N, C-alpha and C positions, 0 to 999 in steps of 0.2 A: 508554528513549525520550529522557529529558532529556539523557543523556550524548551520544547521537547528534546530537540537536538542537544542543547546545552546540558539538560538534565541527564540524558543518556551518556554524554561524553564525560561528565564529571565523575562518573563511577564506572568507567570502562576499564576492565582488566587487560584488554588487548588494544593496542594502538596502531596507528598507521594504516598501511594497505590492508592488513588482516582485518582491522576493525571495519573498514569499508566493505570488504568482501562479505563479512559476517552480516552486516546490515542489509546488503543486497540478498544474501541467502535467506534472511528472515522473511523476505517476501514470499518465498516458496512455502514456508510454514503457514503464513497468513492465508495464502491462496488455498492451501489444503484445508484450513478451517472453514473457508467459504464452501468448498466442496462437501465437507462433512455436514455443514448446516443444510445445504440443498438436499443431500441424501436423506438427512433426518426429517426435513419438512415434507418430503415426498414419500417417506416411509419405505425407501428402497432397501433398507437393511432389515431383513426379516427377523433377525435376532433382537433388534432394538425397536422396530416399529417406527411410529412417528415420534421423533425425539426433539425436534426443533420447530421454530416458528419462522414466518417470513421476516419478522422483526429481528430474529437471530441472524438471518442471512444479511439483512441491511447492516446490522452492527459489524458483522465480519467483513463485509465489503468496505465499510468505513475504515476498519483496521488496516486493510490492504492499502487504501489511499494514504492513510497517515504514515504507514511504514515506508511506502514508496517516497513520500515527500521528505521524510527524515533521511532516507538513504540518499536522496538527491541533495539535501542540505549537507550531508557528510561529504559528498563529492565536491560541492561548490557552495561558497557563501552567497553566490548570486542565484540560488535556487528559485526564488519567486520570479525573477526576471526570466530565467531559463524556461521555467514552466509556462509562464505567460506567452513567451514567444512561440514555444512549441504548440501550445493550445491554439494560438492564432493561426499558425500554419496548418494544423490539422483541420480546424474549422474552415479555413479558406479553401482548402482542396476538397473537403467533404461537402461543404454547403455552397461553394461557389462564391464566397464572399472575399473581399479584400482584407487582408490583415492590417490592423491599425499601425 
């Protein structure tokens, strides 16, 4: 995550708050690509027919996760710790386990 964040930040034409907002907005684009892949794999667009595979959906979902983690890293250098704490809280309340 840090390496991808640094790579993106090194060639960023926009900085500061706008850069963060654009990174968060990028999530919408990636989620749209997931939707497009699901529509394509199920053949729901009669003009295009079946145009994607479930592997395409997997790949697009991974892009969403990566984009979200990079946006989180843009917000805070402590992104791994923030994510781990949040995941533990969600798991705790969902699975009834105690967060470490």
